[in-house]
C-alpha positions in Angstrom: -35.4 -16.5 -41.9 -32.0 -17.2 -42.1 -30.1 -20.1 -41.3 -28.0 -20.8 -38.4 -24.3 -20.8 -39.8 -23.0 -24.7 -39.2 -20.0 -25.2 -36.8 -16.4 -25.0 -38.7 -15.4 -29.0 -39.5 -12.8 -29.3 -36.6 -14.6 -27.5 -34.7 -17.3 -30.0 -35.2 -15.2 -32.7 -34.7 -13.5 -31.3 -30.9 -17.5 -31.0 -29.7 -18.4 -35.1 -31.3 -15.1 -36.1 -29.8 -16.0 -34.0 -26.2 -19.5 -36.0 -26.4 -17.8 -39.7 -27.0 -15.3 -39.0 -24.5 -18.1 -37.3 -21.9 -20.6 -40.5 -22.4 -17.8 -43.2 -21.4 -16.0 -41.5 -18.9 -19.8 -40.1 -17.5 -21.1 -44.1 -17.5 -17.2 -45.3 -16.2 -17.4 -42.9 -13.4 -21.4 -42.8 -12.1 -21.1 -47.2 -12.4 -18.0 -46.8 -10.1 -19.9 -44.4 -7.8 -23.0 -46.9 -7.5 -20.8 -49.7 -6.6 -19.7 -47.3 -3.9 -22.9 -46.5 -3.1 -24.9 -49.8 -3.4 -22.1 -51.4 -0.7 -20.3 -53.4 -3.1 -18.2 -55.8 -1.0 -14.8 -54.8 -3.0 -15.3 -51.1 -2.3 -16.1 -51.9 1.0 -12.8 -53.8 1.7 -11.5 -50.9 -0.2 -12.5 -48.3 1.9 -11.9 -50.7 5.0 -8.0 -50.6 4.1 -8.0 -46.9 3.2 -9.0 -46.6 6.8 -10.7 -43.2 7.0 -14.5 -45.0 7.3 -17.1 -46.3 5.8 -18.4 -42.5 5.4 -15.6 -41.6 2.7 -17.4 -44.4 0.9 -20.4 -42.4 0.4 -18.9 -39.4 -0.1 -16.6 -40.6 -3.1 -19.3 -42.2 -4.4 -21.5 -39.4 -4.5 -19.1 -37.6 -5.6 -18.5 -39.9 -9.0 -22.1 -40.1 -9.3 -22.7 -36.3 -9.5 -19.7 -36.1 -11.6 -20.8 -39.2 -14.4 -24.0 -37.2 -14.4 -22.6 -33.6 -14.6 -20.5 -34.6 -17.9 -23.8 -35.1 -19.7 -25.5 -31.7 -18.6 -24.2 -29.2 -20.8 -24.6 -26.1 -18.2 -22.2 -28.5 -16.0 -20.0 -30.9 -18.4 -17.0 -28.2 -17.6 -16.8 -28.4 -14.0 -17.8 -31.7 -13.8 -14.9 -32.4 -15.7 -13.3 -30.3 -13.7 -14.0 -31.9 -10.0 -13.7 -35.3 -11.6 -9.8 -34.9 -12.9 -9.5 -33.6 -8.9 -10.9 -36.6 -7.6 -9.1 -39.2 -9.7 -5.9 -37.4 -9.2 -6.7 -38.0 -5.5 -7.5 -41.4 -5.6 -4.0 -42.2 -7.5 -2.4 -40.8 -4.7 -4.5 -42.7 -2.4 -4.0 -46.0 -4.7 0.2 -45.3 -4.7 0.5 -43.9 -0.8 -2.4 -46.2 1.3 -3.4 -49.1 -0.6 0.0 -49.5 -2.4 -1.3 -50.4 -5.9 -0.7 -49.0 -9.3 -2.4 -45.6 -10.0 -2.6 -46.3 -13.7 -6.7 -47.1 -13.9 -7.1 -43.7 -12.0 -4.7 -41.7 -14.2 -5.7 -43.2 -17.4 -9.7 -41.3 -16.1 -8.0 -38.2 -15.3 -6.8 -38.1 -18.8 -10.2 -38.6 -20.0 -11.3 -36.3 -17.9 -8.5 -33.8 -18.7 -9.1 -34.2 -22.0 -12.9 -33.3 -21.9 -11.9 -30.1 -19.2 -9.3 -28.9 -22.5 -12.1 -29.4 -25.3 -14.8 -27.7 -22.9 -12.4 -25.0 -21.4 -14.2 -22.0 -23.2 -17.4 -22.9 -21.2 -15.6 -22.2 -17.5 -15.2 -18.5 -18.4 -17.4 -16.7 -15.4 -17.8 -20.2 -13.8 -14.9 -19.6 -11.3 -14.6 -16.1 -10.3 -13.6 -12.9 -12.0 -10.9 -13.5 -14.4 -7.3 -11.8 -13.5 -5.3 -10.4 -15.8 
């Protein structure tokens, strides 16, 4: 019986880095999503300030929980990182244009999502449709 070949050291370091980032981002984002879904008064007030209605709080909360959990599922982690990156860019835009607050928190999380996406980009092949040449 042959032994599986070990990953080269740099691939192993990248995999470990990706997992650490996925776990940290997953818990942070899913935690924020749970606050939205459970009706935390701060979240209710923030979505009142946005003015789109409380339905948006539930949608964003569900997307955050799904994305946070998705980061921990090997078959979903790259797509989850992509979805969270888009969601967080949207949050940064809303912070600046609607809430008139700073975008740094959302952009910091977006940077982590981007790092995970870059580390896991090879997993997206075939998941986003046929490749074009």
